[in-house]
N, C-alpha and C positions, 0 to 999 in steps of 0.2 A: 450611644452605648447604653445598655440597660443591664441592671442587675437583676437576676431571677434566683430566688432561693427555694424553689420548688424541690420537694423531696425526691430524689432520683437515684438510681443505682448506676454508677459509671465505672469504667475500667481503665486502669493505667497500668503500664508495664515498664519495668526498668531493664533495658539491655545493658546490664552492668559491666560486661567485659569489654565494653568499648572505651572505657576511660581508665585512667591510671590510678593505682592504689596509693593511699597515704598511710604509712605504717604509724606515724606518730599519732594521728587522729584516733586510730582504732586500738592502739595499745591501751589508751586511757579512757575510752568510751565505756558507757555502761553496757553490761552484758545484754540487756533487753533491747538494745539499739545496735547490736553488731551488724556490720555490713562491710562486704568485702568488694574489691575491684572498683572502687570509685576514688574520685579525686576530692580532696578538701581544699577549701579556698579560704583566705583570711578575710573576714569582714570587719574586724578591729584588731587591736593588738592581742586581746584576750580570746577572741571568739572566732572559731572556725565553722564553716558551714559546708555542708554536703547536700546536693540535690538529690532526693530520694525518689521523685517521680514527676513526670509531666504529662498533662492530658491535653489534647486538642481534638475534641469530638464534635461532630456536627449533630444537632438535634432538631426536633420540631420548633424549639424556641430559640434556635440560633446556634452559635458555636460555643461550647462549654469548655473553659479553659480552667485547669486546676494544677497546682503546684504543691508538692510536699517536700520540706527541706529538714534537715537535722543540724542544730547548731550545738557546739560543745564549748563550754567554759574552761579554757586552759589555765585561767588565773587561780589565784589563791584566796578569792573573797567573793561575795555575792555580787552580782552584776545584773543590771537590767537589760532586757531585750532592746536593741536599738530601734527607736521608732521611725525607721526609714520607710520610704514608699517603695513597694515592690511592684515592678512592671515586667511583663513579657513583650518581646519585639518579634515581629513576623519577618519573613523573607522579603516582604514589600516594604519594609522599614517602618510600618505602623507599630505603635506601642500601646499597650493595654494596661491600666492600673488594676492590680489585683487587690481584692478585699481580705483582710485577715479574718481568720476564725475567731469567734468569740471565746473558744476554748484555748486559743494559744497562750502559752506561759508568758508571764510579764517579767519574771526573773529567773536567773539560772544560778544554781548553787556551784561552788567550785568543783571541777572535774566531773560535772553533770552534763549529760546530753538530753535535749528536749527536742520534740518535733513540733513544727509549725506548719499550718495548712493555710492556703490562700485558694480563692476561687473567684471566678467571673463569667457571666454568660453574655457574650457580645451578639448584638443583632446583626448577624452576618452569615450568609447561607453559601458563599463560595468556598472552595477548597484552598487552603493556604497552609503553610508550615511555620513553625516557630523556630527561632534561631538563638534567642538569648533571654536569660532571667537576670534581672538587673536590680540593684538597691540604690536608691537615691536619697540624699539628704536635701530635703526641700524647705526653704523659708518662705513662708506664705505671709509674713507680716511686713514685707517690703513690696514695693511696686516698681518695676515688675518683679514677680516673684524669682527668687533665686534658687537654682537646683545645682547639685553636684553629684556626679556618678561615683558612688563608693565602691561597687563591685559588679562586674558583669561576667556571667558564667555561661559558656555555650551549652545549649540543650538539644541542639538538632538530633543528636545521635540517641537521645533516650526520650524523644518524643513519642507518645502512644495515642492513637487515634481511634480508640473505642474497641469494644469487645469483639467486633467482626474483623479487625485488623489481624494480620498473621505475624507469627514470630518466625522470621527468617533466619535470625542468627543461630547457628548451630550450638553456640555456647550455652543457650538456655533451652535446648531440646534434648530430652533424655529418652532413652529406649525404656520400653516396659520393664526389662530385668535390671536396670540401673538402680543403685542406691543413690539418693540425692539429699541435699540439705536446702534450706531456704535462707541463704546468709543474712538477708535483711532482718530475719526473725531470730535466728539462732545458728551459730556455727557448730554447735555440738550435737543437736538433735537431728538424727538421721531418718529418713523415710524410705521405704522399700515397698513398691506395689506387689500384692501377693494374690489378690483375687478380684475377678471381674465376672459378676453373676447376674442373671436375669431373674427377677421375681415379679410375680403378680400381687398387688397390694390393694387395699381399699382406695389408695389414691391413683390407680392404674398401674400400668406395666412400669418397672424401674430396673436401671442397671445399677447394681451395688458394687462400689469400688472399696477394696479393703487395702489398708496400708499398715504395715509393721513399722512401729516407732521404736528407736532405740536411742537412749541418752548415752553418747560416746565420751562426754565430759566427765571431769572428777567430782563436779558438784551437782546437787540436785537441781533439776531443771523441768520448768513447766512445758508441756506440749503447747506449741504455739497455735493460735487460732488462724485458720485460712479457709478457703474454699475451693472446690474443685468443680468445674463446668465441663460438659461434654461437647465436643466439636464435631459437626459432620460437614459435608460439602456445602450444605445449604443452610444450616441452622446451628445456633448455639443453644445448648440445654443447660439451664441453671440448676446446679446441684446444691445439695444441703447436707451438712454434716449430720449424722444420726446420733452420735453421743451429745447428751445435753452439757455435760461437764467434762472438761479435759483435765486429766490427773497430772501431777507432778511426778517425775521419775528420778529415782535414785541412780547413781553412776551405773552404767551398763544395764539398768533395768529396762524392760521392754513392755509394750502394750499395743493393742490395735485400735485404730479409728476407721470409721466407715463413712461413705458418702452415697447419697442416693441421687441418681441422675434420671429425670422423667423421659428416657428414650425407650422405644418399644423393645429393642434388643440391642445387643452390643455391636452388632454388624453395622448398625447405623453410624456408629461412631469412629471417627478416624484418629482422634487424639483427645487428650485431656489437657485442660489448662489449669495451673495452680495460681490462685490469686489471694492476696492478702487484703484484709478490710482496712478502710480509713474512714474518718469522719470529719465532716466540716460543720461548724455551728455558726449559723447567721445570726442567731440570737439564742437565748435560753430556751425557747421552745421549738425552734426549727432546726433540724439537723439534717444533713445530707450525707448519706452513707455512699462511699464509692469504694470499688474493688481495684486492686493493683495487680496486674497479671505478672507473674514471676518466671513460671517456667512452662514448658509444654511436654507432655509425654506421648510419645507415639504408642499406639495400642498394638498388641500382637495381632497376627493374622488369624483369621477364623480357623478354629480347629474343630474337626468333627468330634462327636461324643465318643465314638469308638476309640479315637486316639487318647481322649482322656481316660477312658476306661482302661486302656493298656498301660498308663503310668501308675495306676493304683495297684496296691497289693492285694492279693486274694485273702479272704478272711478264713480263718480256721475256727470251726464250730466251737463254741463254749470256751473260747479264750477271751481274756479281757481285751476290750477294745482300746486301741491306742489314741487317746485324745490330745488335742493341742495343749501343751502344757500351761499356756497363757489363758486358757479358758476359765471362767469364773463360775459356771454352772454346775459342773461336776468336779467335786473335790477329789484330790489324789487318794484319799481313804476309801473311796467308793469304786469297786469294779463293776463295770457294765459289760455283759457278754451276751451275744446272740445265740440262742440255744435251738431255734427252729425258724423255718421260714417255709410256708406251704400255701399252695394255691387252693382256694375254696370256690364253690359255685354258689351263685345266688339262688335262692329258693324259687324265685319266679322267672329266672333266666335273665338274659341281656347284659350281664357283666360278671366278672370274676372279683375276687378279692384275694390279694396276697396278705397273709397274716404272719407277722414277725413277732417271736416271743423273745423278750429280753429278761436276763436274770441280773439283778442288782445285789451286790454284797457289800455290806459294811464291814471291813476289816479293822476298824478302830475299836476302842474300848468304850465308846460313848455313842448313845443315839444320834443319828443325822437325819436331816430332812431328805425326803425322796426327791431326786432331781427331776424337775418337771421339763425334760427335753422333748424337741420335736424329732421326727424322723421323716426323711424322703426317699422314695425308691425311683430311680431313673433307668430305664431301658436302654439298650445299646442304640437304639435309633434317636434318642434324645428325649423321649417323652417322659415327663416328670410327674410323679404322683405323690401328694402329700398325705402323710398317714394320720389316722384318727387314733388318738391315745384311748386305751380301755378306761372307762368311767369308773374311777377307783376312789376309795375312801381312806386308804392308808396313806399317812402323811410322814411317817417316821421309820427309818430302817433301824431295826434292832441290831447290836453288834454280833457279827459272826453268824447271822441268820440270813439267807438268800430270800429275795422277794422276786416273783415272777410277774410280769406285766406283758400285754400284747398290744401291737399297733396294727391296724387293718388299712390297707391301701386298695382303693377302688381302681380297678384296671380293667381294659377292654377284653372281651371274651378270646380275642386272638392272641393275647399275651401268653407266650410259653414259659417265662420264668427264666430264661437262659440269659447269661451275660448282663447282670444287673449291678447297678451301683446303690449301695445303701449309704445315706448321708445322716449322721446325727446332728442336729441343729439346735442352736440357742435361739429360742423365739421370744425371750423374756427381756434381754439386756437393752434392745433397741426396738422394742415391740412397736408396730407389727412386722418388722422386717426379721428375716432369719439370718444367722450367723453360723457358718459351718464349723463344727467341732471335730469332726472325724469323717472319713470317707473311705470305703473299701469295695473291692469286687465281691460279688457273691452271686448265688443262683438258689433256685428252689431246692429244698433238701431232697435227695434221691429216696425213692421208696425202698423199703427193705422187707424181707420176709418176717421179721420180728415186728409185729403190730403192737406189742405191749407199750411201746414208748410213744404211741401216737398222742397222747394226752399229757405231754410233758407239763409239769413235773411229776404227774401221777402215772405209775406203771399199772397198766389195766390188763387183766387177763381174764378171759371168759372160759372158765374150765369146762363147763357143759350147759347145755340147755335142752328143755323138752317142752312139748305142747301137748296137752290133753284135751279131748272134746266130749262134751256131753249133749245129748239131745233131749229137748223137753218139748211136751205137747201143751204146756200151759198157755192159755189164751193171753193176749196182750203183750207178749215178749217174743223176742226172736228165738227161733227154735235151737240155735246152736250156741252153747257156752264154751269158751276157750279158756284154758289156764295155761299160761306161759311162765315157766320157771327157768330162771337164770342164775348160774352159780359163778359169782365174780370173786377175784382175788385183786384186792386194790392195795398198792404200796405207794408211799410218798418218797420219791427220791431225794437222798440228801436232807439237809436241814433247810427246807424251802417252804415259803408260805405264799399264799395267793389271796386275792380279794374275792369278795362275795360275787362280783360281776365276772369271774373268770369263764373261760369257755366251758360248754356243757357237752353232755353226751345225749344224742338222740337215738333211740331204738325204733326200728320200723319192721313190721311184719307185713309182707306182701305176698300176693299170689302170683300164679304163672302169667297173668295178664298185667302185672306190675300195678295192681290195685292195692292200695295200703288197707290192710285188715285192722291194724291198730298201731298207735305210736305212743311213745312216752319220752319225756325229757328228764334227764337225770343230772343233779348237780354235784359237784365234788366238794362243795361248801355248804354252810348252813345247817339247820336242825335236820333236814331230811336228806343229807348228803349221801352219796353212794359208799357203801363200805363193803368189806369183804363179807362173803356169804350169799344166801339165796334171796333174789328179788323175784316177786311174783306179780304178774300182770293178768287181770281178769276182764274179758271182754265177750260181747255177744255179737253173732252175725246171723244173716238169714241164709247161709250156704255152708256147705262142708267142703273143706279143701284138704286134698291129699298130699299136694306138694307145695311147700311154703319156702320163703326166703327170709332170713333175719338180716337186716342191715344195721350196721353201727356207724354213726356219723359223729363227727365234732362239729359243733354249731357255735357261732359267735354272732353278736348284734353289731350292726354297722349303721351309720346314718342313712343308708339306702336299703335298709332291711336285713333280714337273717341270711347269713351264708354258711355254707356247710361243706364238709369234706368227708367224702366215703372212706371210712377206715377199713372195714372188712364185711364181707358177705359169707352167710352160712346157708346151706340149703338142707331141708328135710323133706 
């Protein structure tokens, strides 16, 4: 036999429903060690013991055996943990002595429950099962040594043989839509799976699992620590919790927690396993962490994106978006509404950009920080496009004054803008991952005959325009001088402000052969902003044109270059 304390992650599971509950043990046990559907045994007159988990796992170093037990002091005074020898017995009759963790408690306070861990690595590579966990009183100071069996507990029903073993017991298998607890951790904190999304991250593709946590108890309770792994037919994917700290919840309070599983997509996964962490200390510097499987969650069947689309509500323009009330990014005093969604063409071709404008209104009586949310657009075929937020300088929302920003989404030229899903995302809480705050059906806003609202929040009307031409014989200059006069009426709708980097107007004068004669970009902000009145453009050409077209575009900048949308064309 050899002892190996190499740092390893191992997995145990307790099929708890196979043994009998003991009401007296749990009525008095600490809340942090609540566990149901297990049988307690008397180790001494004052100490009761429950087996929490048993591991029997084949590894490259041999067979790793681990046991975790809970002992409860039912007496009225401090007592020491009995210094008994702990052994496991196999179905072949062989016994193995277990080594106690250096972190095990030495004493137990009255009415207190403590956990004790034991581990051993046996130089054995065949398959065998464990039948009993026993405590022996051994006297080594006599010859031959004397030993007396104090207690033996059957463990074959709760033996776990590693992370690739299956949970066949229906009592520990839950459906995706089920609410569940992890009794070994808490009987009052409930969990409900709510989301299973795919995301591309700097660490590669991930499946993000979201759980809604509710404290159903009457006392404040901390969300317990556990892990979620993804299970496929051939592989186990080790998940990690995204929240660094787990909060405590008041009675009936709710919160979300999320886990990232490194699978390429959710269709690879057939189920999720719920595991709780354990620790074994060989000495002060050497710790072995191991996970104990508790439950298995079967995943929902694959659903098409069109089915998901049909479950969402259609958005009504310029109405406050309904956000998840538990979100911590967008405060309830701030209304966010989508006021425009248009398709724009790239100046060089090759792609389109969907441009969504959002209006933010602070209806409180104090300034508030501008929420830095992310947005994503999904087509009915399932293609997802992340938005690029307008590069803004504004950080504070003034009370009762709206602020308009835009997001651009680079999409294929074939995209029509029908049957879209808009998602508002929190990309800060568990960065670099995204958490959905709201989702709704939408589509590109339909064109209307009224073009004055094309530059929301600015109402732009071109009252009149004219073009004059002069001919000059002066050498060294182009012979034709043009003067373009434009009479604008510019109004700002409601009490709305925009940033310096907001979308701009581009005017182009083109001839019958679609050649640009001149162009000018006009801004709605800054020192030289476009205002009501006459704008004059002077330019020279080498030719005289009798028929010309005036085109008005809305333009914005994207990471892939400028995109524009033709608003209106006039002919002279």
